[in-house]
N, C-alpha and C positions, 0 to 999 in steps of 0.2 A: 504494500500500500504506500502511495506517495504522500509525503508530508508537505505541508505548505512551503516549507523552507527549501525543498528540493527544486532544482532548476531543470526544466525540460529543454533540451537542445533541439534545433531543427535546421534543416538545410533549405534556405529561402529559394535557392535556384531550383531545387527539386520540387518544392511547393509550387513555384511559378509554373514549372513545366507541367505538372499534373493539372493545375487549374486551367492553363491554356489548352491542354489536350481535351479537357472536358468541354471547354467553350467550342473548340473545333468539332466536337462530336454533337454539337447542337443542343447542349443542356442550357436552358434559358437562365437559370440562376447563376451558373458559372459564367455565362456570357456577360451578364450585367455586372456581376461582382468582379470579374477579371478586369473589365474596362474601368470600373470605379477604383480599384486598387492600383491599377497602372497609372491613372491620372493623379492619384494621391501620392504617388512616388514610392509606393511600397516595394516595387521591384527595381528601384534605381540601382544602377551599377551592374545589373545582370546583363550579360551579352545576349544578343539576339532579340532585343525588344521588338514588339510588333509595330508595324506601320499603322498610321492613323486609319488607312483604308480598311485594314483588317479589324480594327477596333469598331469602326462604324458598321462593318458587315455583321459583327457579333450582335450589336444593338439592333440592327434591322431584322435579324433572324429571331431575336428574343421578343421583339415587339408584340407579335400576335399571340404569344404564349403567356404574357404577364397580365396581372390585374391592373386596376386603375392606378394604384400607387406606384406599381412597377413602371407603368407608362410615364408617370410624372418623373420618376428617376431617370428613365431612358431619355426623356426630353432634355433634362438638365445635362446629362452626360453628352448627348449629341451636341448641345450648345457649346460645351467645353472643348469639343473636338474641332470646332470650326476654326 
């Protein structure tokens, strides 16, 4: 059992790769979340960052699969990509 004082390590490059793969496999939550985290700088410094065109494509594919609030988030993210 993990105690609160224990630190969990992670490989950000591996996480970014898995998240991007899920977005490419057309998972709406991954598409929106990946774009959001990319724009927030979560993956700064990781080689092979996606082009804006790919990020826009993720959002376009996610659009028909999200609810109203997801649509608002997609609108905001698209505006940030312009």
